[in-house]
C-alpha positions in Angstrom: -20.5 10.2 45.0 -24.0 11.7 45.1 -26.6 10.0 47.4 -28.9 8.1 45.1 -31.3 6.7 47.7 -35.0 7.1 46.6 -36.5 10.2 48.3 -39.4 8.1 49.5 -37.2 5.4 51.2 -36.9 5.6 55.0 -35.4 2.5 56.4 -36.3 3.4 60.0 -40.0 3.9 59.0 -39.9 0.6 57.1 -38.6 -1.3 60.0 -41.2 0.2 62.4 -44.0 -0.7 59.9 -42.6 -4.3 59.6 -42.4 -4.7 63.4 -46.0 -3.5 63.8 -47.3 -5.8 61.1 -45.4 -8.8 62.5 -46.6 -8.3 66.1 -50.2 -7.8 65.0 -50.2 -11.0 63.0 -48.4 -12.9 65.7 -50.8 -11.8 68.4 -53.8 -12.8 66.2 -52.3 -16.2 65.4 -51.9 -16.8 69.1 -55.5 -16.1 69.8 -55.4 -12.5 71.0 -58.5 -10.2 70.5 -58.2 -8.0 67.4 -58.0 -4.8 69.5 -55.3 -6.2 71.7 -53.4 -7.4 68.6 -53.6 -3.9 67.1 -52.4 -2.2 70.3 -49.4 -4.7 70.4 -48.5 -3.8 66.8 -48.6 -0.1 67.6 -46.5 -0.7 70.7 -43.9 -2.5 68.5 -44.0 0.4 66.1 -43.4 2.8 69.0 -40.5 0.8 70.3 -38.7 0.7 66.9 -39.3 4.4 66.4 -37.9 5.1 69.9 -34.8 3.0 69.2 -34.2 4.9 66.0 -34.2 8.1 68.1 -31.7 6.6 70.6 -34.3 5.7 73.3 -34.1 2.3 74.9 -37.9 2.0 75.3 -41.2 3.6 74.4 -43.5 5.4 76.8 -47.0 4.2 77.4 -48.3 7.8 77.9 -47.0 8.9 74.6 -48.5 5.9 72.9 -51.8 6.6 74.7 -51.8 10.1 73.3 -51.2 8.9 69.8 -53.9 6.2 70.0 -56.3 8.4 72.0 -56.8 5.6 74.5 -56.4 5.6 78.3 -53.1 4.2 79.5 -55.0 1.6 81.6 -56.7 0.3 78.5 -53.4 0.1 76.6 -51.8 -1.8 79.5 -54.8 -4.2 79.6 -54.7 -4.7 75.8 -51.0 -5.5 76.0 -51.6 -8.1 78.7 -54.3 -9.7 76.5 -52.1 -9.6 73.4 -50.1 -12.7 74.2 -47.0 -11.1 72.8 -46.3 -8.8 75.9 -45.4 -9.5 79.5 -45.0 -7.5 82.6 -41.4 -7.4 83.6 -41.9 -9.1 86.9 -42.9 -12.3 85.2 -39.6 -12.7 83.4 -41.4 -14.1 80.4 -39.6 -14.1 77.1 -42.2 -12.4 74.9 -41.5 -9.9 72.2 -42.7 -6.9 74.3 -42.2 -6.0 77.9 -44.3 -3.5 79.9 -42.7 -2.5 83.2 -44.4 -1.0 86.2 -43.3 2.5 85.3 -45.0 2.6 81.9 -42.0 1.8 79.9 -42.5 -0.5 76.9 -39.5 -2.5 75.6 -38.6 -4.9 72.9 -37.5 -7.9 75.0 -33.9 -7.8 73.8 -33.4 -4.2 75.1 -35.2 -5.0 78.3 -32.8 -7.9 78.9 -29.8 -5.7 78.1 -30.9 -3.1 80.6 -31.7 -5.6 83.4 -28.4 -7.4 82.9 -26.4 -4.1 83.0 -28.3 -2.8 86.0 -27.6 -6.1 87.9 -23.9 -6.1 87.0 -23.4 -2.5 88.2 -25.4 -3.0 91.4 -23.4 -6.1 92.2 -20.1 -4.1 91.8 -21.4 -1.4 94.0 -22.4 -3.9 96.6 -18.8 -5.3 96.6 -17.4 -2.0 98.0 -13.7 -1.0 97.9 -11.3 -3.9 97.8 -8.9 -2.1 100.3 -7.7 1.3 101.3 -4.8 2.7 99.2 -1.3 1.6 100.5 1.2 4.0 101.8 3.3 3.6 98.7 0.3 4.4 96.5 -0.5 7.5 98.6 3.0 8.8 98.2 3.0 8.0 94.5 -0.3 10.0 94.0 0.9 12.9 96.1 4.1 13.1 94.0 2.2 12.7 90.7 -0.3 15.5 91.5 2.0 17.8 93.4 1.7 20.5 90.8 -2.0 20.4 91.2 -1.8 21.2 94.9 0.0 24.5 94.2 -2.3 25.3 91.2 -5.6 24.6 92.9 -4.9 26.7 96.0 -6.9 24.5 98.4 -9.6 23.5 95.9 -10.3 19.7 95.8 -8.0 17.9 93.4 -10.5 15.8 91.5 -7.7 14.2 89.3 -6.1 12.8 92.4 -9.4 11.7 93.8 -10.3 9.9 90.6 -7.0 8.0 90.5 -7.4 7.1 94.2 -11.0 5.8 93.6 -10.0 3.8 90.6 -7.1 2.1 92.6 -9.5 0.4 95.0 -13.1 0.5 93.7 -14.5 -2.2 91.5 -16.2 0.5 89.4 -15.1 4.0 88.8 -16.7 6.5 86.4 -14.8 9.7 85.5 -16.4 12.4 83.5 -14.6 15.5 82.1 -14.3 17.6 79.0 -11.3 17.9 76.7 -8.3 19.2 78.7 -9.5 18.1 82.2 -6.7 15.5 82.6 -8.4 12.2 81.9 -5.2 10.9 80.1 -3.1 11.9 83.1 -5.4 10.0 85.4 -5.2 6.9 83.2 -1.4 7.0 83.0 -1.2 7.5 86.8 -3.6 4.7 87.5 -2.0 2.1 85.3 1.5 3.1 86.6 0.3 2.7 90.2 -1.3 -0.6 89.4 1.9 -1.8 87.8 3.9 -1.2 91.0 2.1 -4.2 92.5 3.7 -7.6 92.7 2.8 -9.3 90.5 1.5 -6.5 88.4 -2.2 -6.9 87.4 -3.3 -7.8 83.8 -4.6 -4.5 82.4 -6.6 -3.9 79.3 -7.2 -0.5 77.6 -10.2 -0.2 75.3 -12.4 2.4 73.5 -15.6 2.1 71.4 -13.9 3.0 68.1 -10.5 2.3 66.5 -9.9 6.0 66.2 -10.5 6.5 69.9 -8.3 3.5 70.8 -5.4 4.9 68.7 -5.7 8.3 70.3 -5.7 6.7 73.8 -2.5 4.8 72.9 -0.8 7.9 71.5 -1.7 10.1 74.5 -0.5 7.5 76.9 2.7 6.9 75.0 3.6 10.6 75.4 2.9 10.5 79.1 4.9 7.3 79.6 8.0 9.0 78.4 8.3 10.6 81.9 8.1 7.3 83.7 11.0 5.0 84.8 11.7 2.7 81.8 11.6 -0.5 84.0 8.2 0.4 85.3 7.0 1.5 81.9 7.9 -1.9 80.5 5.2 -3.4 82.7 2.5 -1.3 81.4 0.0 -2.1 78.5 1.3 -0.7 75.2 -1.8 -1.2 73.1 -5.5 -0.2 73.3 -8.2 -2.1 71.5 -11.7 -1.5 70.3 -14.3 -3.0 72.7 -15.5 -5.2 69.8 -12.0 -6.6 69.3 -11.5 -7.0 73.0 -14.6 -9.0 73.3 -13.8 -11.1 70.3 -16.2 -10.0 67.6 -17.1 -12.6 65.0 -17.6 -11.8 61.4 -20.8 -13.6 60.8 -22.4 -13.4 64.2 -23.6 -10.8 66.7 -22.2 -12.9 69.5 -18.7 -12.3 71.1 -16.1 -14.9 72.0 -16.0 -13.4 75.6 -19.1 -13.5 77.7 -20.3 -14.6 81.1 -19.2 -18.2 80.4 -15.9 -17.2 78.9 -14.8 -14.0 80.7 -12.0 -11.7 79.8 -8.6 -12.6 81.2 -7.9 -9.2 82.9 -7.7 -7.8 86.4 -8.4 -4.2 85.3 -10.1 -2.7 82.3 -9.9 1.0 81.4 -12.5 2.2 78.9 -12.0 5.7 77.2 -14.6 7.7 75.4 -17.3 5.8 77.3 -19.9 8.3 76.4 -20.0 6.5 73.0 -21.1 3.2 74.7 -24.6 2.1 73.7 -26.8 -0.1 76.0 -26.2 -3.3 74.0 -22.4 -3.0 74.0 -22.2 -1.9 77.6 -24.3 -4.8 78.8 -22.2 -7.3 76.9 -19.0 -5.7 78.1 -20.0 -6.0 81.8 -21.2 -9.6 81.1 -17.7 -10.5 80.0 -15.9 -9.0 83.1 -14.6 -11.4 85.7 -16.1 -10.7 89.2 -12.8 -9.4 90.5 -11.9 -7.3 87.5 -12.1 -3.6 88.2 -13.5 -1.3 85.5 -12.8 2.4 85.0 -14.9 4.3 82.5 -13.8 7.7 81.3 -15.7 10.1 79.1 -17.5 13.4 78.8 -21.2 13.3 79.9 -21.8 16.6 78.0 -20.9 15.1 74.6 -23.1 13.2 72.2 -24.3 9.8 73.4 -23.9 6.7 71.4 -25.4 6.5 67.9 -27.3 3.3 69.0 -29.9 3.2 71.7 -29.0 4.3 75.2 -27.0 7.0 76.9 -25.3 4.8 79.5 -22.5 7.1 80.5 -24.6 10.2 80.9 -27.2 8.3 82.9 -24.7 6.8 85.2 -22.8 10.1 85.9 -26.0 12.0 86.7 -26.1 15.7 87.3 -23.2 17.6 88.8 -23.3 19.2 92.2 -20.7 21.7 93.4 -22.1 22.1 96.9 -20.2 21.2 100.1 -20.9 17.7 101.3 -19.1 14.9 103.2 -17.9 13.7 99.8 -16.3 17.1 99.1 -14.3 16.9 102.3 -13.4 13.3 101.4 -12.1 14.8 98.1 -9.9 17.2 99.9 -8.4 14.4 101.9 -8.0 12.3 98.7 -9.8 9.4 100.4 -11.7 7.0 98.2 -14.6 4.9 99.4 -18.3 4.3 99.3 -20.1 6.9 101.4 -23.8 6.5 102.1 -24.8 9.1 99.5 -23.5 9.7 96.0 -20.1 10.8 95.0 -19.1 14.4 93.9 -20.4 15.2 90.5 -23.2 12.6 90.5 -26.2 13.0 92.8 -27.6 9.6 91.9 -28.2 7.4 94.9 -27.7 4.4 92.7 -24.0 5.1 92.3 -22.5 5.8 95.6 -18.8 6.9 95.7 -17.8 5.8 92.3 -18.4 8.9 90.1 -16.0 11.8 89.9 -16.6 14.8 87.6 -13.5 16.7 86.6 -13.9 20.5 86.5 -10.5 22.1 86.2 -9.4 22.6 82.5 -5.7 22.4 81.7 -6.1 23.1 78.0 -8.7 25.9 77.6 -8.6 28.9 79.9 -12.1 29.5 81.3 -12.0 32.9 79.7 -10.8 31.7 76.3 -13.5 31.9 73.6 -13.7 28.1 73.1 -13.7 27.4 76.8 -16.3 30.1 77.4 -18.6 28.8 74.7 -18.2 25.2 75.9 -19.3 26.3 79.4 -22.3 28.3 78.1 -23.4 25.4 75.9 -23.0 22.7 78.5 -24.8 24.9 81.1 -27.7 25.3 78.7 -27.4 29.2 78.8 -28.8 29.7 75.2 -29.7 33.3 75.7 -26.4 34.2 77.3 -24.5 32.4 74.5 -26.3 34.3 71.8 -25.8 37.7 73.5 -22.1 36.9 74.0 -21.6 35.8 70.4 -23.2 39.0 69.1 -20.6 41.0 71.0 -17.6 38.8 70.6 -14.7 40.0 68.5 -12.1 37.3 68.6 -10.4 35.3 65.8 -10.5 32.1 67.9 -14.3 31.9 67.6 -16.1 33.4 64.6 -19.8 33.5 64.1 -21.0 34.1 60.5 -24.7 34.5 59.8 -25.9 32.6 56.8 -29.4 32.6 55.4 -30.8 30.2 52.8 -28.2 28.3 50.7 -24.5 28.5 51.2 -22.8 31.3 49.3 -19.8 30.5 47.0 -17.7 32.8 49.2 -18.2 30.6 52.2 -17.4 27.4 50.2 -14.2 29.2 49.1 -13.4 30.1 52.7 -13.9 26.4 53.7 -11.7 25.2 50.9 -9.0 27.7 51.9 -8.9 26.0 55.3 -7.2 23.1 53.6 -4.2 25.2 52.4 -1.7 23.5 54.6 -3.1 20.1 53.6 -2.8 21.0 49.9 0.9 22.0 50.4 1.6 18.6 52.0 -0.2 16.7 49.2 2.0 18.6 46.7 5.1 17.2 48.5 3.8 13.7 48.0 4.7 12.6 51.5 1.8 10.5 53.0 2.9 11.0 56.5 3.1 14.8 56.2 -0.3 14.9 54.4 -1.9 12.8 57.2 -0.5 15.2 59.8 -1.6 18.3 57.9 -5.1 16.8 57.4 -5.6 17.2 61.2 -5.2 20.9 60.9 -8.7 21.7 59.7 -12.1 20.0 59.4 -15.6 21.0 58.3 -18.2 19.6 60.7 -21.8 19.1 59.6 -25.0 18.3 61.5 -26.6 16.5 58.5 -25.4 13.8 56.1 -27.4 15.0 53.1 -28.1 18.3 51.4 -26.1 21.4 50.5 -25.2 21.9 54.2 -24.7 18.2 54.8 -21.6 16.0 54.4 -22.5 14.9 50.8 -23.2 18.4 49.5 -20.2 20.1 51.2 -17.8 17.4 50.2 -18.9 17.7 46.6 -18.6 21.5 46.7 -15.2 21.6 48.4 -13.8 18.8 46.2 -14.8 20.8 43.1 -12.6 23.6 44.2 -9.7 21.6 45.6 -9.4 18.8 43.1 -7.8 20.9 40.4 -5.3 22.4 42.9 -4.5 19.0 44.5 -4.4 16.8 41.3 -3.5 19.4 38.7 -6.5 18.5 36.6 -9.6 16.3 36.6 -11.1 13.2 35.0 -14.2 11.1 35.5 -12.6 8.8 38.2 -13.7 9.5 41.8 -10.0 9.0 42.8 -7.5 11.8 42.6 -4.3 12.8 44.2 -5.0 14.2 47.7 -8.5 12.8 48.1 -9.1 12.2 51.8 -11.5 9.4 52.6 -13.1 8.1 55.8 -13.7 4.4 56.0 -17.3 3.6 57.1 -17.2 -0.2 57.4 -14.8 -2.5 59.2 -12.5 -4.8 57.2 -10.6 -7.1 59.5 -8.6 -8.6 56.6 -7.3 -5.2 55.5 -7.2 -4.0 59.1 -9.0 -0.8 58.2 -11.9 0.2 60.4 -14.9 2.5 60.6 -13.7 6.0 61.1 -10.1 5.5 59.8 -8.8 8.2 57.6 -6.8 7.6 54.4 -5.3 9.9 51.8 -4.9 9.0 48.1 -1.3 9.6 46.9 0.9 7.9 44.4 2.9 4.8 45.5 6.4 3.9 44.2 5.0 2.8 40.9 3.1 6.0 40.4 -0.3 4.5 40.9 -2.7 6.0 43.4 -2.8 4.2 46.8 -4.8 5.1 49.9 -2.4 5.7 52.7 -3.2 5.0 56.4 -1.2 5.2 59.6 -1.4 2.0 61.5 -1.5 1.6 65.3 2.3 1.6 65.6 2.5 4.9 63.7 3.8 3.3 60.5 2.4 4.0 57.0 0.6 1.4 55.0 -1.3 1.6 51.8 -4.4 0.0 50.3 -5.4 0.0 46.6 -8.5 2.1 46.1 -10.6 -0.8 44.6 -9.9 -2.9 47.7 -11.3 -0.4 50.2 -14.5 -1.2 52.1 -17.3 1.4 52.1 -15.9 4.9 52.4 -16.7 8.6 51.7 -14.8 11.7 50.9 -13.8 13.5 54.1 -13.2 17.2 53.7 -16.4 17.4 55.7 -17.7 14.9 58.3 -20.6 14.8 60.6 -20.2 15.9 64.3 -21.0 12.3 65.2 -18.1 10.9 63.1 -15.8 13.6 64.5 -16.5 12.5 68.1 -13.3 11.2 69.7 -11.1 13.4 67.4 -9.5 16.8 67.8 -8.4 19.3 65.2 -6.4 22.5 65.4 -9.2 24.4 63.6 -12.7 23.6 62.6 -15.8 25.0 61.0 -19.4 24.1 62.1 -22.1 24.3 59.4 -25.6 24.6 60.9 -28.6 23.5 58.8 -31.1 26.1 57.4 -33.9 25.0 59.7 -34.2 23.9 63.3 -34.3 20.1 63.6 -34.6 17.7 66.5 -31.1 16.4 65.9 -29.8 19.8 66.9 -29.1 19.4 70.6 -27.0 20.9 73.3 -24.7 17.9 73.3 -24.1 18.1 69.5 -23.1 21.8 69.7 -20.9 21.1 72.7 -19.2 18.2 70.9 -18.6 20.2 67.8 -17.1 23.2 69.6 -14.8 21.1 71.7 -13.3 19.3 68.7 -11.2 22.5 68.0 -8.1 23.2 69.9 -7.3 26.7 68.6 -10.0 28.2 66.4 -13.6 27.4 65.3 -15.9 29.2 62.9 -19.7 28.7 63.1 -21.9 29.4 60.0 -25.7 29.7 60.4 -28.5 31.3 62.3 -28.1 32.4 65.9 -31.7 31.6 66.5 -31.1 28.0 65.3 -28.1 27.8 67.6 -30.1 29.2 70.5 -32.8 26.5 69.9 -30.2 23.8 69.8 -28.5 24.8 73.1 -31.9 25.0 74.8 -32.6 21.4 73.7 -30.8 18.8 75.9 -30.8 15.2 74.9 -33.3 13.2 76.9 -33.2 9.5 76.2 -35.8 7.2 77.7 -34.3 4.5 79.8 -34.9 2.7 83.1 -31.3 1.9 83.9 -30.7 4.2 86.9 -34.1 3.3 88.3 -33.4 -0.4 87.9 -30.1 0.0 89.7 -31.8 1.7 92.6 -34.5 -1.0 92.8 -31.9 -3.8 92.8 -29.9 -2.2 95.5 -33.1 -1.7 97.5 -33.9 -5.4 97.3 -36.1 -5.3 94.2 -35.5 -6.8 90.8 
């Protein structure tokens, strides 16, 4: 369906305007001087604008530049506004100004402070114990192949598993193919060897990511003794469902006063965790529940405010250090400085960054491009792409518009899917759908999701359905659900395919968590969209055999290094990139920088501050 939003309507701008107006009027009503009230309104506007861009807070210097006022004058006006408080007072006023010039809406300041305190408390607890001899032997056997392959290099997979066995908090970062699933399978198996076995929960931010976590672990568990495998968790949940989301409330059933009933929690795709959800997840953890967070710090951060995982993992460091020797010995612990892969003094000994890739050879086109992008080598990437001649990674220059020949090429990528649709087998069609996907940066426009879905559907609909009519529904239409429906058990990100049921009427077929097929009548579906093309954000957590990335015609702030990296690493075998190399160069040179005080707050708490 075409996007019919009025061109003048911008919900983010409207919210920021409303916040500014509300705070100005509230400050005046409370007796603030007019100038102070006006500054408070502008600070509120800045906070809403920052949140829309993924930042947790606004910056007083940026606000000072926009208002052409000294920062000291802005700080004084906020103090006089009666709607802002310095963070050390703990006052529950709408705005908070901390000592480092960060301006928060109170809710996000509270989230950040709670999460920082929860993490600092876990770090202070230290390891519960050293690994047992049985655990050491199990890890040595489990990673024996690595020992031969690595030829003396540190085995970070083994280190990560060992850390997670004994530490109250472990953060593991690695790209696709670096062995995160192997670590999880090893960890939960080692934990299950205990008597009694601990209560373990598996979770991910989205239903799609949870389902992939389950499927990957199920394949790994086939190699484990059946009696031991029976003691392992079989299901993964979304974090919202784990916490007990309520339909008509933002509150969860599990919180500090009603903690989760688990001894260990493993969270996959943790790079998608926003500040609000992370804070409430840590709130709900019992004090003795260990938590393991796995993700890829180079991927896109959460759609909502905050980049919790990237901030906690910090920057990688390959240099020799006491921690590196500790890696070689496979010894977990909390050394006085930070762990390998995270040079943040706030997170000693609990971060491991995986570097060996077991899926992409470093010299393969996808592996090489991923390394150049994550390393920020924009010039090197462009020079390499200009010389590259490999079917696994194609670059196609495209100027204004999107020629019909390219649309036809994209439609041809769905040939295997079309053949499966013709057979009428929903299971086969769902499997074939994973063969190819078009990835977009934008939602709107000819190079966005809406435009490309319309263009591809115009070509494929006659081939899939054998004709056309006015209904939006036709045989073979793939759709992505964009809204949770707990009654129907379909969730944001789920993919369904329209095919006839036994009575010949179209049904939308999904695969449930057990791998079985189920169908929903089209009129019953919650909000959804055609899904030949999806945004890179929506594709996060998924993998496809082949993919095409469509860059916009002009450079935009949304084009970042992390977005390009996420897009490229969605493809297992082959990816084609359509667009300007100069726009690609600009994107790779633009890392995501989200304003936040989380790491600094953890440092301050551990140093005895607040």
